[in-house]
Structures are given as structure tokens and as C-alpha cells.
C-alpha positions, 0 to 999 in steps of 0.5 A, a space after each residue: 502469527 506463528 512461525 515455526 523456524 531454526 533461525 532465531 526471532 531477532 534475525 527474523 524480526 531484526 529491523 522490523 521496529 524500524 520500519 516507518 513506511 507513510 501510507 496514506 489513504 485516498 480516493 482515486 477515480 471513486 475507489 478507496 485506496 492504501 497509496 504509498 506517497 513517492 516523489 512529486 505527484 506520484 503515489 504507489 498503490 498498497 491496497 484497495 478497500 473497494 467493495 465491488 469484486 471487479 476493481 480487484 482484477 483491474 490491472 491498472 489498481 493493482 498493488 505496486 501500480 504507480 499512478 498520478 495523483 493529485 491532492 485535493 484539499 477542498 
């Protein structure tokens, strides 16, 4: 990554090392996606890993959407 800026690199990347977001890969409604777990049984969609182009056009699966998630450990 190349950044052309007059702002010092230390300022641009301040706190970058301390970002510790936990992401989980799940299969939701047949679509593999990366989510960030929230409180209880909710998760926020971060990205999709689908080979089907129409999945990316579905607003239900847009990044940032909150989904109801019930883990299945079987």
C-alpha cells in the first residue's frame, strides 16, 4: 500500500495495531460469510464469500446488515 500524504505515517496509522476485532466465518442461508458477533444471537455482516453474483446484489446480505444468528455446534 502506498500513501502519498503530508500527514505523518504515525498519525495515519495511530491505533492500527490495537484494532482487535473478532470476525467469524459462518454459513447463513447457504451463503458463506464473515461476520462480527454482536450481543446475544446477532451478527453484523462484514463480507460475503459467495461464488453467486446475485448474492452480492441482495440487500439482505449487504455489509453492515444485522442478522439473527443461532450457532449450531452439531
